[in-house]
Structure formats: C-alpha cells, structure tokens
N, C-alpha and C positions, 0 to 999 in steps of 0.2 A: 749563875752567870746569866745576865740578860743580853740577848743577841737581837740586834735590830733586824727587821724584815728586809730581805733582799728585794730591791726594787729596780727594775730596768732603767738604764740611763739613756735619756734621749732629750734633745732640745728641739722644739718645734717653733720655728720662727714664722711659719705661715699664719695667715689670718685665721682666727678662730671666732667663736661667738662673741668674745670680748674684744676682738681686734688686736690681740697681743700675743704673748708667748707663754706657754705652759711648759715648765722645765722640771723634770723629775730626775733626781740623781740618787742612786743607791750604790754604795761601795762598801765592800768587805775585804779586809786584808788579814790573812791568817799566816803568812810566811815571813821569813826574815827579809829585811831591807838593809843592805850594807853598802856604804860608799867609802872607798879607801883611796886617798890621793896623796902621794908624796912627790914633791917636785923641787928641783934646784934651778933658779933663774938667775942669770948674771949678765951684765953689760947690755942693757936695753935702753934705747934712745928715747922711747916714748913711755906709754903707760903700761901697767901690768895688772891683770885681774886673775884671781884664783878663787874657785868655788867648789865646795863639796857638799852635796845635799843628799840625805836619806829620809824617805818618808813612807808612810803606810798608804793613806788616801789623800788625794788632792783634786780639787775642782775649782775652775775659774770661769765665771759666767759674766758676759757682757752683752747687754742688749740696748736697743733704742726704742723698745716697745713697752706698752703696759705688760707687766711681767708678774707671774705667780711662780714661786720657786719652792719645791719641796726637796730638802737635802737630808739624806741619812747616811752616816759614815760610821763604820765600826772597825776597830783594829784590835786584834789579839794575836800577838807574836812574841817570840822569845827575844828577838834582837832587832832593833832599829838603831843603827849607829852610823855616824860619820866620823871618819878618822882622817884628819888633814895634817900633813906635815910639809912645811915650805921653808926654803932658804932663798931669800930674794935680796940681791945685792947690786949696787952700781946701776941704778935706774934713773934715767933723766926726767921722767914724768911722775905721775902718781901711782901709788900701790894700793890696791883694794883687795882684801882677802876675806872670805865669808865661809863659815862652816855652819851647817844646820841639820837638825834631826827633829822630825815631828811625826806624831801619830796621824792626825787629821787636820786638813787645812781646807778652808772654803772661802772664796771671795766672790762677791756679787757687786756689780757696778751697772746702774741702769740710768736712763734719762727719759722717763715717760711721765704719765699722770698718775699711774698706780704701780706701786711695788709691794708685793706681799710675799713674805719669806717665812717658811717654817723649816728650821734646821735643828737636827739632833746629831750630836757627835759623841761617841764613846770610845775612850782609849783604855783597853785592858792589856796593853803591851807590858812586858816586864820592866823595861827601862829605856826609853828614848835617850840616847847619849850622843853628845857631840864633843869631840876632842880636837883641839887645835894647838899645834906646836909650831911656832914661827920664829925664825931668825931673820932679821932684815937690817941692812946697813947702807949708807951712802945713797940716800934717796933725794933726788932733785926737787920733787914736788911734795905732796902730802902722803901720809900713811894712815890707813884705816884697817882695823881688824874687828870683825863681828862674829861672835860665836854664840849660837843659841840652840836650846833644846826645849820643845814644847809638847804638851799632850794634845790639846785641841786649840786650833786658831780659827776665828771667824771674823771676816771683815765685810762690811756692806756700806755702800755709799750711793745716794740718789737725791735728785732734786724733785722727785715726785711729790705732788700735793698730798697724797695718801701713802703712807709707808708703814703699815703694820709689820712688826718683826717679832717672831717667837723663836728664841734660841735656847737650847738645852745642851750643856757641856758636862760630861761625866768623865773624870780621870781617876783611874785606879793604879796608875803606873808611878814608878820612881823616875824622876826627870833630872838628868845630869848634864851640865856644861862644864868642861874642864879646859882651861885656857892658859897657855904659857906663851909669853912674847918677850923677846929680846930685840930691842930696836935702838939703832945708833945712827947719828949723823943724818938727820932729816931736815931739809931746808924748810919745809912747810909745817903744817899742823899734824899732830899725831892723835888718833882716836882708837882706843881699845875697849871693847865692851864684851861682857859675858853674861848670859841670862839663861836661867832655868825656870820655866813657867808651866804650871799645870794646865790652866785654862786661860785663854786670852780672847776677848771680843772687842771689836771696835766698830761702832755704827755712827756714820756721819749722814745727817739729813740737811741738805743745803736749803737755804731760804728760797721759796718760790715766788716771793713778792706779794703773796696773798695774806 
C-alpha cells in the first residue's frame, strides 16, 4: 500500500519572494465518514432543499494572487457512506435534493498571472457509497434529485497567463450510487441523476486575451 506523506496544511496569503501565495495541503483520512439523513417535509409555501454529504478529505482554495498549490490527499477507510431518505409533498416552490459520498475532493480557483498546481489524490477506501430514496408529490415548481459517489474529484479554474497543472488520481475502491425516486404531480421540470465515478478532473483555463 502506498501512503502519501503527511504534509502540514497552511495557506500563506502574505507577500513572498514571488509576490503571491504558497499553499501546501496534506490530508489523510483513516476512519469512517457516515452521513444519515431521513426527513419528512409537507406543506411548504416556498422552496425546499435537502442535502446529505459524506467525505474523506476536502479542500477548497480561492486566491487573487500568483499561486503555487501542492495538494496531497489520501483516504483509507472501511466506510464512506451517505444515506438519504426523504418524503417531500405539497411544496409551492422548487425542490432540490442532493446525496454525495466521496474519498477526496479538491477545488482551486484563482485570478492571477501564474497558477501552478501539483495535486495527488489516492482513494483506498472500501466503497464510497451514496444511497438516496425519495418520494415527492404535488410540487408547484421544479424537482431535482442528484445522487453521486466518487473516488477522487479535482477542479481548477483560472485566467492566469501561465497555468501548469500536474494531477495524479489513483482509485482502488468500489464506487456505488444507488438511487430510487417516485415523483408525481410536478408543475415544472423534473431532473433525476445518479453517477458513480472513480476519478474525475475538470480544468478550465480562461482566455487571457494574449
């Protein structure tokens, strides 16, 4: 078993020799992460939102400086699970329900001249699992249900003129998303999604006009 080195987590926004931010993030999760949410909601005049999230490691980095990020995340646990059960009826507005289970999650958003990212994520959990069981009826607006399970997730966006990104994702886990939905009498649109993904990376580099 390969275990990433434990690195202290800190974010330094003060000026350094490059006039920017040096961010080091080291996260290790070795114990269970369980979220269990069961709710009944009835007769609501406006909107309803329900969310259940279980995760091993998560980091969200936002800067307005030249930024160098080193991110190391390692998860080895028996159980990462989200169990969501909801009965939602007679709602005047919109209904949004989300279930999520993930090993490692990292997001970087910057607005400088230089963004340099080195990210390593390893998921050795047994099985990130997200379960969602939903009954919903008589909705005045729209209805949406999103249920997802992921091993490793990485997102980065920047309009920096220089944006070197090195990302490594290793997933040894079983990933499960189990979704059951019974939906009736909805005035607006209905959206139901279920996703089980081992590794997911999204990198957006905006045009700098150069």
